[in-house]
C-alpha positions as CSV (number, residue, x, y, z in Angstrom):
1,M,47.6,46.2,-22.2
2,K,50.6,47.6,-24.1
3,M,52.0,44.2,-25.1
4,P,51.8,43.8,-28.9
5,E,50.4,40.6,-30.6
6,T,53.1,38.3,-31.9
7,A,54.3,39.3,-35.4
8,R,53.5,35.9,-36.9
9,Y,49.9,36.0,-35.8
10,T,49.4,39.6,-36.9
11,A,51.0,38.9,-40.3
12,L,49.7,35.4,-41.1
13,V,46.3,35.3,-39.3
14,A,45.3,39.0,-39.0
15,K,46.9,39.5,-42.4
16,S,48.5,42.9,-41.5
17,G,52.2,43.0,-42.5
18,K,52.3,46.7,-41.8
19,Q,51.1,46.3,-38.2
20,A,53.4,43.3,-37.7
21,A,56.4,45.3,-38.9
22,S,55.4,48.3,-36.7
23,D,55.0,46.1,-33.6
24,M,58.4,44.4,-34.1
25,S,60.1,47.7,-34.7
26,K,59.0,48.9,-31.3
27,V,60.0,45.6,-29.6
28,L,63.4,45.3,-31.3
29,Q,64.0,49.0,-31.5
30,V,65.1,48.8,-35.1
31,E,63.3,49.9,-38.3
32,I,61.6,46.9,-40.0
33,E,60.2,47.3,-43.5
34,A,56.7,45.9,-44.1
35,E,56.5,43.4,-46.9
36,E,52.8,43.4,-47.6
37,E,52.9,41.5,-50.8
38,K,54.9,38.6,-49.3
39,V,52.6,38.6,-46.2
40,Q,49.5,38.5,-48.4
41,N,50.9,35.7,-50.5
42,L,51.6,33.6,-47.4
43,A,48.3,34.4,-45.8
44,E,46.4,33.4,-49.0
45,N,48.4,30.3,-49.6
46,Q,45.7,27.6,-50.0
47,N,48.2,24.9,-48.8
48,Q,48.3,26.7,-45.4
49,K,44.6,27.1,-44.8
50,F,43.8,23.6,-43.5
51,G,42.0,23.5,-40.2
52,L,42.5,21.5,-37.0
53,F,40.0,18.8,-37.8
54,T,41.2,18.0,-41.4
55,R,43.0,15.2,-43.0
56,Q,45.9,17.5,-44.0
57,F,46.5,18.5,-40.4
58,A,46.3,14.9,-39.2
59,K,48.9,14.0,-41.9
60,R,51.3,16.8,-41.1
61,H,50.9,17.2,-37.3
62,G,48.6,14.5,-36.0
63,L,51.4,12.4,-34.5
64,H,53.0,15.6,-33.2
65,L,49.8,16.6,-31.4
66,L,49.5,13.0,-30.1
67,G,53.0,13.2,-28.8
68,T,52.6,16.6,-27.0
69,T,49.3,15.7,-25.4
70,T,50.3,12.2,-24.2
71,T,53.7,13.2,-22.8
72,W,52.2,16.2,-21.0
73,F,49.4,14.0,-19.7
74,L,51.8,11.2,-18.5
75,L,54.2,13.7,-16.9
76,D,51.5,15.4,-14.9
77,I,50.2,12.1,-13.5
78,A,53.7,11.4,-12.1
79,F,54.7,15.0,-11.2
80,Y,51.5,16.0,-9.4
81,S,51.3,12.7,-7.5
82,Q,54.8,13.2,-6.2
83,N,54.3,16.9,-5.4
84,L,50.9,16.7,-3.7
85,F,51.7,13.6,-1.6
86,Q,55.2,14.2,-0.5
87,K,54.1,14.2,3.1
88,D,52.5,10.8,2.8
89,I,55.6,9.3,1.2
90,F,57.8,10.9,3.9
91,T,55.6,9.7,6.6
92,A,55.6,6.2,5.1
93,I,59.4,5.9,5.3
94,G,59.5,7.5,8.7
95,W,61.1,10.8,7.8
96,I,58.1,12.7,9.2
97,P,56.2,11.3,12.2
98,P,52.5,10.3,11.7
99,A,50.1,13.2,12.0
100,K,48.6,11.9,15.2
101,E,51.9,12.2,17.0
102,M,52.2,16.0,16.2
103,N,50.2,19.1,16.8
104,A,49.2,21.2,13.8
105,I,52.0,23.7,14.0
106,N,54.7,21.1,14.3
107,E,53.2,19.1,11.4
108,L,53.1,22.2,9.3
109,Y,56.8,23.0,10.1
110,R,58.1,19.5,9.4
111,I,56.2,19.2,6.1
112,A,57.3,22.7,5.0
113,R,60.9,21.9,5.9
114,A,60.9,18.7,4.0
115,Q,59.3,20.2,0.9
116,T,61.6,23.2,1.0
117,L,64.6,20.9,1.1
118,I,63.4,19.0,-1.9
119,A,62.7,22.3,-3.8
120,L,66.1,23.9,-3.1
121,C,68.1,20.8,-3.8
122,S,66.3,19.5,-6.9
123,T,63.2,21.3,-8.2
124,V,64.7,24.8,-8.6
125,P,68.2,23.6,-9.8
126,G,66.5,21.4,-12.4
127,Y,64.8,24.4,-14.0
128,W,68.0,26.3,-14.1
129,F,69.8,23.4,-15.8
130,T,67.1,23.5,-18.4
131,V,67.6,27.2,-19.0
132,A,71.3,26.6,-19.3
133,F,71.3,23.6,-21.6
134,I,68.0,23.6,-23.6
135,D,69.6,25.3,-26.7
136,Y,72.7,23.1,-26.5
137,M,71.2,19.7,-25.9
138,G,67.8,20.4,-27.6
139,R,64.3,19.8,-26.4
140,F,64.0,16.2,-27.5
141,A,67.2,15.1,-25.7
142,I,66.3,16.8,-22.5
143,Q,62.8,15.4,-22.4
144,L,63.9,11.9,-23.3
145,M,66.7,12.1,-20.6
146,G,64.3,13.4,-18.0
147,F,61.7,10.7,-18.5
148,F,64.4,8.0,-18.6
149,F,66.0,9.1,-15.3
150,M,62.5,9.6,-13.7
151,T,61.8,6.0,-14.6
152,V,65.1,4.7,-13.3
153,F,64.9,6.5,-10.0
154,M,61.2,5.7,-9.5
155,F,61.9,2.0,-9.9
156,A,65.0,2.3,-7.8
157,L,62.7,3.6,-5.0
158,A,59.8,1.3,-5.6
159,I,61.3,-2.2,-6.1
160,P,63.6,-2.2,-3.0
161,Y,61.0,-0.1,-1.1
162,D,61.3,-2.1,2.2
163,H,65.0,-1.3,2.2
164,W,64.4,2.4,2.1
165,T,61.9,2.3,5.0
166,K,64.7,1.3,7.4
167,K,65.9,4.2,9.5
168,E,69.5,4.1,8.4
169,N,68.5,4.3,4.7
170,R,66.1,7.3,4.9
171,I,68.7,9.8,3.7
172,G,69.3,7.7,0.6
173,F,65.6,7.6,-0.1
174,V,65.3,11.4,0.1
175,V,68.3,11.8,-2.2
176,M,66.8,9.4,-4.8
177,Y,63.4,11.0,-4.4
178,S,64.9,14.4,-5.0
179,L,66.6,13.3,-8.2
180,T,63.2,12.4,-9.6
181,F,62.2,16.0,-9.1
182,F,65.5,17.3,-10.5
183,F,65.1,15.3,-13.8
184,A,61.4,16.2,-14.0
185,N,62.3,19.9,-14.2
186,F,65.6,19.2,-16.1
187,G,63.3,17.3,-18.5
188,P,59.7,17.1,-19.4
189,N,58.2,19.5,-16.9
190,A,59.9,22.2,-18.9
191,T,60.0,20.8,-22.5
192,T,56.3,19.7,-22.6
193,F,55.4,23.4,-22.2
194,V,58.0,24.7,-24.7
195,V,57.7,22.2,-27.6
196,P,53.9,22.7,-28.4
197,A,54.7,26.5,-28.8
198,E,57.2,25.8,-31.5
199,I,56.1,23.0,-33.8
200,F,52.5,23.9,-35.0
201,P,51.4,26.5,-37.6
202,A,50.9,30.0,-36.4
203,R,47.1,30.0,-36.8
204,L,46.8,26.8,-34.8
205,R,49.7,27.1,-32.4
206,S,47.8,28.4,-29.4
207,T,45.0,25.9,-29.9
208,C,47.4,22.9,-30.1
209,H,49.3,24.2,-27.1
210,G,46.0,24.6,-25.2
211,I,44.9,21.1,-26.1
212,S,48.3,19.7,-24.9
213,A,48.1,21.8,-21.7
214,A,44.5,20.6,-21.1
215,A,45.7,17.0,-21.4
216,G,48.4,17.8,-18.8
217,K,45.8,19.1,-16.4
218,A,43.7,15.9,-17.0
219,G,46.8,14.0,-16.0
220,A,47.2,16.1,-12.9
221,I,43.6,15.2,-11.9
222,V,44.3,11.5,-12.5
223,G,47.6,11.8,-10.5
224,A,46.1,13.7,-7.6
225,F,43.0,11.5,-7.1
226,G,44.5,8.3,-8.3
227,F,47.5,8.4,-6.0
228,L,45.4,9.4,-3.1
229,Y,43.3,6.2,-3.4
230,A,46.0,3.9,-4.8
231,A,48.6,4.7,-2.1
232,Q,46.2,3.6,0.7
233,S,47.5,0.5,2.6
234,K,46.3,-3.0,1.7
235,D,45.5,-3.5,5.3
236,P,42.0,-2.1,6.1
237,T,43.1,-1.1,9.6
238,K,45.9,1.2,8.3
239,T,44.0,3.2,5.7
240,D,43.1,6.9,6.2
241,H,39.7,7.4,7.7
242,G,37.0,7.1,5.0
243,Y,39.2,5.6,2.3
244,P,39.0,2.1,0.9
245,T,42.1,-0.2,0.7
246,G,44.6,0.5,-2.0
247,I,47.7,-1.0,-3.5
248,G,50.1,0.7,-1.1
249,I,53.0,3.1,-1.5
250,K,55.4,0.6,-3.1
251,N,53.0,-0.5,-5.9
252,S,51.9,3.1,-6.4
253,L,55.6,4.1,-7.0
254,I,55.9,1.2,-9.5
255,V,52.9,2.5,-11.4
256,L,54.4,5.9,-11.5
257,G,57.6,4.4,-12.9
258,V,55.6,2.7,-15.6
259,V,53.9,6.0,-16.4
260,N,57.3,7.7,-16.8
261,F,58.5,4.9,-19.1
262,F,55.5,5.4,-21.4
263,G,56.3,9.2,-21.3
264,M,59.7,8.3,-22.7
265,V,58.2,6.1,-25.4
266,F,55.8,8.8,-26.6
267,T,58.6,11.4,-26.6
268,F,59.7,9.8,-29.9
269,L,56.5,11.2,-31.5
270,V,57.7,14.8,-30.8
271,P,60.1,16.4,-33.3
272,E,63.2,18.4,-32.3
273,P,62.6,22.1,-32.9
274,N,66.0,23.3,-31.7
275,G,67.8,25.5,-34.2
276,K,64.9,25.7,-36.6
277,S,62.6,28.6,-37.4
278,L,58.9,28.3,-36.4
279,E,58.0,28.3,-40.1
280,E,60.4,25.5,-40.8
281,M,59.0,23.4,-38.0
282,S,55.3,24.0,-38.9
283,G,55.9,23.6,-42.6
284,E,54.5,27.0,-43.4
285,N,57.4,27.8,-45.8
286,E,57.3,24.5,-47.7
287,D,56.1,26.2,-50.9
288,D,58.9,28.8,-50.7
289,D,61.4,26.0,-50.2
290,A,60.0,24.1,-53.2
291,E,60.1,27.2,-55.4
292,L,63.7,27.9,-54.4
293,L,64.7,24.3,-55.2
294,R,63.0,24.5,-58.6
295,W,64.9,27.6,-59.6
296,Q,68.1,26.1,-58.3
297,Q,67.6,23.1,-60.6
298,V,66.8,25.3,-63.5
């Protein structure tokens, strides 16, 4: 209730430079002078009044929005598939016994132990690596690297899948599988959320971020339901009760590898916002830059 609105929204959308200065003075605990005239000029700039469904937005940010939506969509297909169906994958390689061989408590314990191990060794460290390196490596590099290694490790699991199902190779499978989670979090699972908040104009930033996030949740739905059906055995006698035959775990992992590869490709549509102001990334100060350049030439 006491959290102030962001200064950029208050100044550029609500058109109140005085309130923006007051809010930021409280947050930063320093006195900030309101520049009402400058705020008014920025807010009334006709070049910055284009809407979401306009040719100008499509020209300036259309590819950016396509990049943020597709990468988030593709990431969540792979990430939610892996997360929700860890137990099925671990059962398939023999790390966890089939459900019919355990009582409910034992099954719960074994699944929880396996998922906790994955989280502690890969998921959590991946996020902290992102926190440590995101301002050094940049968002683009981390996202591209994450998708690349997710693709590599997914194919490394899928193509020689029969090799990993042998008892003596199970630990290797778990290590490789953990690395896909590590590079998801030290990669697109962090950056797909960060980048849409930095590259769009203030008045459209939350909308574009919301569209990107909604695409991600659509991907999560596709991943959750798609993997559930696709991972069913090709043998009708080995499918879960009530499910049709699928393409099997191996082919499902190959599909996820392809999804990660396309995530890497669409990452090239997303600009690098690291080290740049929000106005510079969104183009909201282009007129100021042009005016400055004109005076420098004079």
